[in-house]
PLY file of the C-alpha trace (Angstrom):
ply
format ascii 1.0
element vertex 557
property float x
property float y
property float z
element edge 556
property int vertex1
property int vertex2
end_header
44.85 23.73 22.54
45.51 20.01 21.91
43.95 18.29 18.91
43.95 14.61 17.94
42.55 14.02 14.46
41.71 10.40 13.51
44.70 9.05 15.45
45.47 5.34 15.50
48.54 3.72 17.09
49.72 0.21 16.21
52.84 -1.20 17.84
55.21 -3.53 16.01
53.97 -7.13 16.08
50.53 -6.21 17.47
47.51 -7.71 15.76
45.21 -4.79 16.62
45.75 -1.05 17.24
46.38 0.14 20.79
44.34 3.26 19.92
41.79 3.34 17.13
40.56 6.39 15.17
40.79 8.85 18.09
39.45 12.37 17.55
39.31 14.75 20.49
40.01 18.36 21.44
41.38 19.64 24.75
41.02 23.37 25.33
43.54 25.62 27.07
43.14 25.70 30.85
41.19 22.43 31.16
41.76 19.63 33.64
41.13 16.41 31.73
40.85 13.05 33.49
41.74 9.97 31.43
40.12 6.75 32.68
39.99 3.14 31.56
40.86 -0.43 32.49
44.42 -1.49 33.25
46.23 -1.94 29.93
43.53 -0.20 27.89
45.97 2.31 26.39
45.80 5.34 28.69
49.60 5.69 28.81
49.72 5.31 25.01
47.21 8.14 24.64
49.32 10.35 26.90
52.38 9.37 24.89
50.83 10.63 21.66
50.35 14.05 23.26
53.91 14.25 24.61
55.47 12.96 21.40
56.88 9.83 23.01
54.60 7.83 20.69
55.96 6.93 18.20
59.36 8.69 18.51
60.47 6.69 21.57
58.12 3.71 21.57
58.22 2.79 17.90
55.17 1.54 16.07
52.98 3.40 13.58
50.98 6.53 14.27
48.24 7.41 11.79
46.47 10.75 11.88
47.68 14.02 13.40
48.44 15.26 16.91
48.91 19.02 17.37
49.94 20.69 20.64
49.55 24.48 20.49
50.00 24.28 16.75
53.01 21.96 16.74
52.54 18.63 14.99
54.17 15.81 16.94
55.18 14.17 13.65
57.63 17.01 13.10
58.47 17.76 16.73
60.18 15.22 18.94
59.63 15.32 22.72
62.67 17.58 23.18
61.09 20.04 20.74
58.00 20.20 22.95
59.90 20.57 26.25
58.99 24.26 26.61
55.30 23.41 26.10
54.74 20.01 27.71
55.84 18.74 31.11
55.59 15.00 31.78
55.42 13.04 35.04
55.53 9.27 34.52
54.26 6.37 36.60
57.67 5.58 38.12
59.25 8.80 39.48
62.63 7.22 40.28
63.03 6.02 36.69
62.69 9.62 35.47
65.22 11.25 37.78
68.52 12.34 36.24
70.27 13.90 39.26
71.02 12.86 42.83
69.31 15.37 45.13
65.97 17.14 45.31
67.29 20.63 44.60
69.38 19.44 41.66
66.37 17.66 40.15
64.20 20.77 40.44
66.89 22.78 38.67
67.73 20.31 35.91
64.81 21.00 33.56
65.33 24.76 33.80
69.03 24.33 33.03
68.13 22.53 29.82
65.87 25.45 28.86
68.69 27.95 29.50
66.96 29.97 32.23
68.97 32.48 34.26
70.33 31.60 37.68
68.12 34.16 39.46
64.99 32.80 37.77
65.95 29.24 38.66
66.53 30.11 42.32
63.17 31.88 42.60
61.25 29.01 40.98
63.00 26.37 43.09
61.99 28.13 46.30
58.41 28.56 45.10
58.15 24.91 44.11
59.64 23.63 47.37
56.93 25.51 49.26
54.06 24.64 46.91
54.87 20.92 46.99
55.58 20.87 50.74
59.11 19.48 50.33
61.24 22.35 51.64
62.69 20.10 54.33
63.90 17.68 51.64
65.94 20.26 49.72
69.30 18.47 50.06
67.95 14.92 50.40
69.15 12.11 48.15
66.38 11.09 45.76
66.94 7.36 46.24
66.50 7.69 50.00
63.04 9.23 49.77
59.82 7.32 50.21
57.74 6.60 47.11
55.35 9.44 47.89
58.15 11.93 48.46
59.69 10.93 45.12
56.35 11.56 43.44
56.17 15.08 44.84
59.67 15.85 43.65
58.84 14.51 40.16
55.81 16.78 39.92
57.84 19.70 41.29
60.58 19.20 38.69
57.94 19.68 35.97
56.32 22.71 37.61
59.58 24.69 37.72
59.64 24.91 33.91
56.19 26.59 33.86
54.88 24.52 30.90
51.57 25.24 29.15
50.59 21.56 29.28
51.28 19.11 32.10
50.71 15.39 31.52
50.57 13.21 34.62
50.37 9.41 34.67
49.07 8.16 38.06
50.27 11.30 39.93
48.73 10.45 43.32
49.21 6.68 43.34
52.08 6.79 45.85
50.67 9.59 48.01
48.77 9.40 51.27
45.27 10.98 51.18
46.41 14.30 52.63
49.42 14.48 50.32
47.21 13.66 47.33
44.83 16.50 48.25
47.76 18.90 48.45
49.02 17.87 45.01
45.56 18.10 43.47
45.04 21.52 45.05
48.28 22.65 43.40
47.20 21.21 40.05
43.77 22.86 40.14
45.37 26.17 41.12
47.56 25.97 38.00
44.47 25.27 35.88
42.29 28.00 37.35
44.83 30.77 37.91
47.43 30.23 35.17
45.33 28.54 32.44
47.68 25.55 32.36
46.19 22.52 30.60
46.49 19.42 32.80
45.87 15.88 31.55
45.73 13.23 34.28
45.51 9.46 33.87
44.51 8.01 37.21
43.10 4.72 38.53
42.08 6.28 41.85
39.33 8.18 40.10
37.67 9.14 43.38
40.53 11.53 44.10
40.38 13.51 40.84
36.88 13.21 39.36
35.32 16.17 41.16
38.00 18.53 39.77
37.81 17.40 36.13
36.38 19.62 33.38
36.05 16.64 31.04
36.63 12.90 31.07
38.32 10.87 28.34
37.48 7.16 28.43
39.82 4.62 26.81
38.24 1.26 26.07
39.98 -2.10 25.90
39.26 -2.14 22.15
41.26 1.08 21.63
38.20 3.26 21.15
38.31 6.66 22.91
35.38 8.90 23.88
35.27 12.32 25.54
32.55 14.27 27.34
31.11 15.86 30.46
32.26 13.98 33.60
28.77 13.15 34.87
27.61 11.89 31.49
30.77 9.86 30.86
30.66 8.19 34.28
27.12 6.94 33.71
28.46 4.23 31.40
32.22 4.09 32.12
33.55 0.58 32.84
35.54 1.96 35.79
33.83 3.96 38.54
34.61 5.11 42.10
32.26 4.37 45.02
30.45 7.73 44.82
29.51 6.95 41.21
28.55 3.34 41.98
26.33 4.61 44.78
24.71 7.19 42.50
24.09 4.62 39.76
22.48 2.20 42.24
20.31 4.93 43.81
19.34 6.34 40.36
20.45 9.84 41.34
20.15 12.39 38.53
22.38 14.20 37.83
25.03 11.73 38.90
27.02 13.13 41.89
30.79 13.24 41.45
31.82 14.48 44.89
31.20 13.46 48.49
29.52 16.83 49.10
26.92 16.36 46.36
26.26 12.74 47.29
25.89 13.59 50.97
23.03 15.93 50.17
21.26 13.14 48.31
21.87 10.63 51.11
20.20 12.72 53.84
17.29 10.24 54.34
19.74 7.38 54.91
21.57 9.26 57.64
18.36 9.56 59.67
17.88 5.78 59.85
18.59 4.13 63.24
22.32 3.67 63.62
23.42 0.10 64.28
26.97 -0.80 65.30
29.08 -2.26 62.50
29.34 -6.04 62.97
32.85 -7.34 63.46
33.64 -11.04 63.44
36.25 -12.04 66.03
39.38 -13.51 64.48
41.20 -16.01 66.66
43.68 -17.58 64.27
47.16 -18.59 65.39
49.85 -15.93 65.65
52.09 -16.40 62.60
54.31 -13.34 63.17
55.27 -11.83 66.52
57.29 -8.59 66.47
58.61 -7.29 69.79
60.28 -3.91 70.47
61.31 -3.52 66.83
63.54 -0.53 66.13
64.81 0.11 62.58
67.21 2.95 61.89
68.56 4.30 58.58
71.69 6.32 59.36
70.46 8.97 61.82
66.76 8.46 61.04
64.70 6.13 63.23
62.17 4.70 60.74
60.47 2.26 63.15
60.40 3.14 66.83
59.82 0.34 69.34
56.89 -1.36 67.57
55.09 -4.41 68.95
52.87 -6.24 66.45
51.16 -9.63 66.34
49.82 -10.94 63.02
47.33 -13.80 62.94
46.37 -16.35 60.35
43.05 -15.74 58.63
43.42 -11.97 58.92
44.10 -9.15 56.43
45.82 -6.22 58.12
46.08 -2.84 56.42
49.14 -0.76 57.34
48.37 2.93 56.86
49.94 6.30 57.60
51.36 9.33 55.82
54.36 9.06 53.51
57.55 8.51 55.49
55.74 7.05 58.52
57.87 3.89 58.45
55.47 1.43 56.81
57.88 0.07 54.18
60.70 -0.18 56.70
58.48 -2.21 59.01
57.51 -4.59 56.18
61.17 -5.25 55.32
61.86 -5.83 59.00
59.00 -8.34 59.22
60.32 -10.11 56.11
63.79 -10.42 57.60
65.78 -8.44 55.03
65.61 -5.13 56.87
68.26 -4.83 59.56
66.94 -4.28 63.08
68.74 -2.01 65.50
67.00 -3.94 68.26
63.99 -6.17 68.86
62.90 -9.52 67.45
60.60 -10.87 64.74
59.57 -14.47 65.30
57.55 -16.51 62.80
55.66 -19.78 63.05
57.55 -22.49 61.18
55.12 -25.43 61.34
52.08 -23.77 59.75
49.69 -26.35 58.22
47.30 -24.82 55.66
43.78 -26.00 54.99
43.23 -27.61 51.63
39.53 -26.75 51.47
39.61 -23.33 49.84
35.82 -23.05 50.09
35.84 -23.11 53.88
35.01 -19.82 55.63
37.88 -18.02 57.31
36.48 -18.65 60.79
36.67 -22.39 60.19
39.95 -22.37 58.30
42.13 -21.54 61.24
40.75 -24.09 63.65
43.21 -26.81 64.59
46.26 -24.98 63.24
47.62 -23.73 66.56
51.35 -23.84 66.01
54.18 -24.10 68.51
57.47 -24.05 66.63
58.88 -20.55 66.08
62.07 -19.06 64.72
63.69 -15.63 64.54
63.30 -14.75 60.86
66.48 -12.67 60.91
68.47 -15.82 61.69
67.17 -17.69 58.62
68.84 -17.67 55.21
67.20 -15.89 52.27
65.65 -19.01 50.74
64.12 -20.07 54.06
62.74 -16.58 54.66
61.04 -16.55 51.26
59.41 -19.90 52.00
57.72 -18.46 55.09
57.21 -14.79 54.20
56.59 -13.30 50.75
57.09 -9.59 50.10
56.01 -7.50 47.11
57.90 -4.18 47.39
56.87 -0.79 46.02
59.36 -1.22 43.18
57.74 -4.49 42.16
59.42 -4.56 38.73
62.77 -5.23 40.46
61.55 -8.81 40.96
61.12 -9.42 37.21
64.27 -10.61 35.48
63.20 -12.83 32.55
62.51 -11.68 29.00
58.80 -12.45 28.74
55.64 -12.62 30.84
55.20 -16.29 29.93
58.72 -17.11 31.13
58.06 -15.37 34.45
54.83 -17.33 34.95
56.46 -20.63 33.99
59.37 -20.00 36.38
56.96 -19.14 39.19
55.04 -22.41 38.68
58.28 -24.41 38.63
59.89 -22.78 41.67
56.67 -23.04 43.69
56.01 -26.61 42.53
52.51 -25.66 41.40
50.62 -27.09 38.39
51.50 -25.45 35.06
49.25 -22.49 34.37
48.69 -21.54 38.03
50.53 -18.23 37.78
49.02 -17.45 34.39
45.51 -17.99 35.76
46.19 -15.62 38.67
47.55 -13.01 36.26
44.49 -13.26 34.03
42.30 -12.56 37.06
44.31 -9.46 38.02
45.01 -8.01 34.56
43.55 -9.99 31.67
44.91 -9.85 28.16
48.67 -9.55 28.74
50.40 -11.64 26.02
52.86 -14.34 27.09
55.51 -13.03 24.71
55.42 -9.42 26.01
58.61 -8.24 27.74
57.89 -7.05 31.32
59.52 -3.68 30.71
57.08 -3.06 27.84
54.11 -3.32 30.22
52.40 -0.48 32.03
53.21 0.02 35.71
49.92 -1.63 36.68
50.52 -4.62 34.42
54.04 -5.16 35.79
52.66 -5.03 39.32
50.00 -7.59 38.36
52.71 -9.96 37.07
54.70 -9.66 40.31
51.57 -10.19 42.40
50.71 -13.31 40.40
54.24 -14.66 40.91
54.09 -14.09 44.67
50.58 -15.49 45.00
51.73 -18.61 43.15
54.30 -19.27 45.88
51.48 -19.13 48.47
53.63 -18.47 51.59
51.95 -18.52 55.02
52.63 -14.78 55.40
52.30 -12.32 52.52
53.40 -8.67 52.79
52.32 -6.23 50.07
53.66 -2.67 49.74
51.24 -0.47 47.76
49.83 -3.40 45.73
46.98 -1.44 44.11
49.13 1.09 42.25
48.19 0.92 38.59
45.27 -1.50 39.13
41.76 -0.53 38.04
38.71 -1.32 40.14
38.27 -4.73 38.53
41.92 -5.54 39.17
41.53 -4.52 42.80
38.45 -6.72 43.12
40.41 -9.67 41.74
43.28 -8.96 44.14
40.81 -8.72 47.02
39.36 -12.12 46.13
42.84 -13.65 45.90
43.76 -12.30 49.34
40.50 -13.54 50.85
41.17 -16.97 49.36
44.54 -16.95 51.15
43.12 -15.97 54.53
40.30 -18.51 54.13
43.06 -21.13 54.34
44.67 -19.55 57.37
47.26 -17.35 55.66
48.23 -13.97 57.07
48.22 -10.91 54.80
49.57 -7.41 55.49
48.89 -4.63 52.97
50.67 -1.30 53.25
48.57 1.16 51.28
47.16 4.66 50.90
44.13 3.27 49.05
41.36 3.85 51.59
38.68 2.38 49.32
40.61 -0.89 48.96
41.10 -1.01 52.74
37.39 -0.46 53.39
36.43 -3.44 51.25
39.33 -5.73 52.07
40.92 -5.36 55.50
39.81 -6.92 58.77
42.16 -4.76 60.80
43.92 -1.41 60.35
47.25 -0.40 61.91
48.12 3.30 61.56
51.73 4.46 61.85
53.13 7.94 62.43
56.78 8.89 62.90
57.71 5.21 63.15
55.21 4.41 65.91
51.86 2.59 65.92
49.24 5.19 66.85
46.06 3.17 66.14
45.27 -0.52 65.87
41.82 -2.05 65.63
38.98 -3.33 63.43
38.74 -1.51 60.11
35.41 0.18 60.80
36.54 1.46 64.21
39.74 3.00 62.86
38.83 4.45 59.46
35.36 5.85 60.23
36.83 8.03 62.98
39.62 9.33 60.72
38.95 12.27 58.36
42.04 11.30 56.32
41.43 7.55 56.01
37.62 7.39 55.82
36.34 5.95 52.49
33.84 7.84 50.35
30.78 5.89 51.52
31.63 6.54 55.17
31.91 10.28 54.48
28.65 10.30 52.53
26.57 8.36 55.07
28.12 9.39 58.45
27.09 8.87 61.24
26.08 5.50 59.79
28.89 2.91 60.18
28.83 1.93 56.48
32.10 1.58 54.58
31.12 0.25 51.16
28.33 0.43 48.60
27.39 -3.15 49.51
26.94 -2.02 53.14
24.46 0.62 51.96
22.59 -1.85 49.73
22.24 -4.26 52.64
21.09 -1.62 55.14
18.81 0.47 52.92
17.31 -2.20 50.70
15.84 -1.01 47.40
16.51 2.68 46.67
13.51 5.00 46.52
0 1
1 2
2 3
3 4
4 5
5 6
6 7
7 8
8 9
9 10
10 11
11 12
12 13
13 14
14 15
15 16
16 17
17 18
18 19
19 20
20 21
21 22
22 23
23 24
24 25
25 26
26 27
27 28
28 29
29 30
30 31
31 32
32 33
33 34
34 35
35 36
36 37
37 38
38 39
39 40
40 41
41 42
42 43
43 44
44 45
45 46
46 47
47 48
48 49
49 50
50 51
51 52
52 53
53 54
54 55
55 56
56 57
57 58
58 59
59 60
60 61
61 62
62 63
63 64
64 65
65 66
66 67
67 68
68 69
69 70
70 71
71 72
72 73
73 74
74 75
75 76
76 77
77 78
78 79
79 80
80 81
81 82
82 83
83 84
84 85
85 86
86 87
87 88
88 89
89 90
90 91
91 92
92 93
93 94
94 95
95 96
96 97
97 98
98 99
99 100
100 101
101 102
102 103
103 104
104 105
105 106
106 107
107 108
108 109
109 110
110 111
111 112
112 113
113 114
114 115
115 116
116 117
117 118
118 119
119 120
120 121
121 122
122 123
123 124
124 125
125 126
126 127
127 128
128 129
129 130
130 131
131 132
132 133
133 134
134 135
135 136
136 137
137 138
138 139
139 140
140 141
141 142
142 143
143 144
144 145
145 146
146 147
147 148
148 149
149 150
150 151
151 152
152 153
153 154
154 155
155 156
156 157
157 158
158 159
159 160
160 161
161 162
162 163
163 164
164 165
165 166
166 167
167 168
168 169
169 170
170 171
171 172
172 173
173 174
174 175
175 176
176 177
177 178
178 179
179 180
180 181
181 182
182 183
183 184
184 185
185 186
186 187
187 188
188 189
189 190
190 191
191 192
192 193
193 194
194 195
195 196
196 197
197 198
198 199
199 200
200 201
201 202
202 203
203 204
204 205
205 206
206 207
207 208
208 209
209 210
210 211
211 212
212 213
213 214
214 215
215 216
216 217
217 218
218 219
219 220
220 221
221 222
222 223
223 224
224 225
225 226
226 227
227 228
228 229
229 230
230 231
231 232
232 233
233 234
234 235
235 236
236 237
237 238
238 239
239 240
240 241
241 242
242 243
243 244
244 245
245 246
246 247
247 248
248 249
249 250
250 251
251 252
252 253
253 254
254 255
255 256
256 257
257 258
258 259
259 260
260 261
261 262
262 263
263 264
264 265
265 266
266 267
267 268
268 269
269 270
270 271
271 272
272 273
273 274
274 275
275 276
276 277
277 278
278 279
279 280
280 281
281 282
282 283
283 284
284 285
285 286
286 287
287 288
288 289
289 290
290 291
291 292
292 293
293 294
294 295
295 296
296 297
297 298
298 299
299 300
300 301
301 302
302 303
303 304
304 305
305 306
306 307
307 308
308 309
309 310
310 311
311 312
312 313
313 314
314 315
315 316
316 317
317 318
318 319
319 320
320 321
321 322
322 323
323 324
324 325
325 326
326 327
327 328
328 329
329 330
330 331
331 332
332 333
333 334
334 335
335 336
336 337
337 338
338 339
339 340
340 341
341 342
342 343
343 344
344 345
345 346
346 347
347 348
348 349
349 350
350 351
351 352
352 353
353 354
354 355
355 356
356 357
357 358
358 359
359 360
360 361
361 362
362 363
363 364
364 365
365 366
366 367
367 368
368 369
369 370
370 371
371 372
372 373
373 374
374 375
375 376
376 377
377 378
378 379
379 380
380 381
381 382
382 383
383 384
384 385
385 386
386 387
387 388
388 389
389 390
390 391
391 392
392 393
393 394
394 395
395 396
396 397
397 398
398 399
399 400
400 401
401 402
402 403
403 404
404 405
405 406
406 407
407 408
408 409
409 410
410 411
411 412
412 413
413 414
414 415
415 416
416 417
417 418
418 419
419 420
420 421
421 422
422 423
423 424
424 425
425 426
426 427
427 428
428 429
429 430
430 431
431 432
432 433
433 434
434 435
435 436
436 437
437 438
438 439
439 440
440 441
441 442
442 443
443 444
444 445
445 446
446 447
447 448
448 449
449 450
450 451
451 452
452 453
453 454
454 455
455 456
456 457
457 458
458 459
459 460
460 461
461 462
462 463
463 464
464 465
465 466
466 467
467 468
468 469
469 470
470 471
471 472
472 473
473 474
474 475
475 476
476 477
477 478
478 479
479 480
480 481
481 482
482 483
483 484
484 485
485 486
486 487
487 488
488 489
489 490
490 491
491 492
492 493
493 494
494 495
495 496
496 497
497 498
498 499
499 500
500 501
501 502
502 503
503 504
504 505
505 506
506 507
507 508
508 509
509 510
510 511
511 512
512 513
513 514
514 515
515 516
516 517
517 518
518 519
519 520
520 521
521 522
522 523
523 524
524 525
525 526
526 527
527 528
528 529
529 530
530 531
531 532
532 533
533 534
534 535
535 536
536 537
537 538
538 539
539 540
540 541
541 542
542 543
543 544
544 545
545 546
546 547
547 548
548 549
549 550
550 551
551 552
552 553
553 554
554 555
555 556
């Protein structure tokens, strides 16, 4: 059992508490989902349970936190290692060894387990997590999703009574996320392990949760039944938004329950999903691109044309070659063969209010260059890239300094970057050091910096990790503003809900090859793995979003 009794947390220099007068109880064998806006204090709440707050973070903790009878005031994180396993937001930052097998063994070595026990648990974990083929792989050479699986596996080998996971599925493709969640629920149901999950992609976890803990931006925390909590939560997945709009009682939390309620909608005449033709100029032309890392062919003979005024989603399972292709398009990734040519005389529209269809007229460009022949500064002027490890791009000692530098380097009016950041993740102080931010807040800072530069082509690798639904909506609006002025945007992501509401086109990769390419509705509706919740609920209707349903159905009955 985990008990928090009148817990408040105030960090040094903060004017208000990060958590305020929190009292809650988590029973043995429960799966608890922690939800809230970006920067609300979810990670701080998890830190109080693991003992990291205040032992590692500093600040003042008032009240008491007890984990299976141990008070975290008297027990540092190392004293709770046999009880509590922790998986953070950034798997690579938590690794202490070089290979997968060594990382799985490390925690057990610290607990003094026998060699035979360690070997047995390693084999079990490799199979459970689906990473047996990665046994001897170097951790730094794995994709982000593969690293996440290893991080979870390294915790499972110690057989803790409590597992705390911060954004555990954020880097996983939909199928991989389902596998991880199936493993987590099996631990809860069969072994009575208590699992506490903080997750922004609520749609993936909500149906499995026994209770929901909501963290507000004011530091207040409430706990209750998932359906009751989601009625008023300030973050909600599409299935909940749909249920709220349709006044369904009780509120459905899964696609299965919502599909039963939506039966009358599915019998309406099916109309094809409207798709607006996009005829902007080609800003990037990739021909016969092959990218190889040692003996592994990451991108295999890919042809791809990217047009102005278009948002393209790049999808596929972990390790499909998406990140490698983005680096190749940006010019930093070495090609084994092929070419990537970019338009060099792009002229943007200045009327940001113009619709996308009008924005690209009259911008047909002729001058092109091989981006791999340009120097780094010239490449950045034409193509911006936000990598998965976005924090690597932050090098100054405060958020304000990063924003000021972005305005200066991009020759934009002072405050431009700060305004973009406030749209994506409001409330981040200028004097906060980037490394003291949550993963989602750091990503928001990097996105604001890149959007300030406003290059003709913008490539984003998993840009929604750590962003709540409001943050994603702000990012979506920023990207649409770019394409309305003829920019080209490519988003590599596993976030099917973001794709459904944002992308004009979807390109699916597998084993380094492009296996599907077409309008979003045509590609995702036909895919069991990549279909958004609304599409699953209302099939065979061609609806992707809650707004699509509102438009087609009218007022709910």
